[in-house]
N, C-alpha and C positions, 0 to 999 in steps of 0.2 A: 341856595346853591353857592358855589365857590365865587368869591368876589372877583377873582381874576377872569373867570369865564364870563361872568355877568358884564364886565367892562368890554370884553371882546364882542359879545353878542350885541351890546348897545352900539358899538362902533360899526358892526356889520349892518345893523338895521339903519343906522344914520351916521355916515362917515364924519359929518361935521359935529356930531355930539361929543366926540372924543378927540383930543389933540394927539399929535405924534408924540409929544413929550409924555403925555399920560400913558400912551401905549408902551413906550420905552420903559417908563417907571413900572408899569404893570408887569412887563416881561421880567425886569430885574427882580421885582418882588416875588413873582411866581417861581423864578429860578431859585431864589433864596429859600422859599418855602419847600420846594422840591428837594433841595440839598439838605434842609433840616429834617425832612421826612426820611430821606435815605440814611442820614446819620442815626436817627432814632431807630430805624429798622436794623441797622448794623449793630447798634448797642443792644437791641433786643435779642438778636441772634447770638451775640457774645454772651449775654446773660443766660440764654438757654443752654449754650454749650457748657458754661460753668456749672449750671444746675445739673446737667447730664454727668459731668465729671464728679460732682458730689454724690449723685446716685450710684455711680459706678464704684466710688470709694466705699460707700456704705455697704454695697453688696460684697465687696472684698472683706470688710470688717465682719459682716454677718457670717460669711463663709468661714473666716478664721475662728470666730467665736464658736460656731457649730463644731468645727474640727477640734478645738480645744475642749469643748464640752464632751465630745465623744471620747477623747483621750482621757479626760478626767473620769468619765464613767468606767472606761476600761481599767484604769488604775484602781478605782474603788473596788471593782469586782475582784481584781487580782489581790488587793489587800485583804478583802473579806475572805477570800479563799485561803490565802496564806495564814490569816489569823485562825480560821477554822481548823486548818490542817495542823497548825502548831498547838492548838489547845486540845485537840482530840487525840487521845492515845491511838497509836497505829493499830493495836489489836481491836479497837472498837470500830475502826473504819471497815476493815475486812471487806467482804463482798457487798456491804450495804452501799458503798459508793459507786458500784458498777450498775449500769442499767442492764437488766436482763429481761428476757421475755418470760412471761409466766409459763410454768410447766403445764402441759396438757395432762389432765387427769383421766 
């Protein structure tokens, strides 16, 4: 168990077993330990917030990369279409480029 609590329990059980100076020193030591724990918790919270900021930044980067990838794909399709249209004589395109329903026979 905690050494600060143990000293107080010992004092409660037998007031003469612990001096007032020991109780004061124990109080100061416990307060210091509490302050250190609070500082450690605060640092942990700050670290967690920083990690969340990194995750948020990564999400923005992934979204931007996805958008750029989609734009690149659209550009590739447009380039392929332009290349095909430029290389294929107009008379060959004719109605073959139109989607039509099959005629009923």
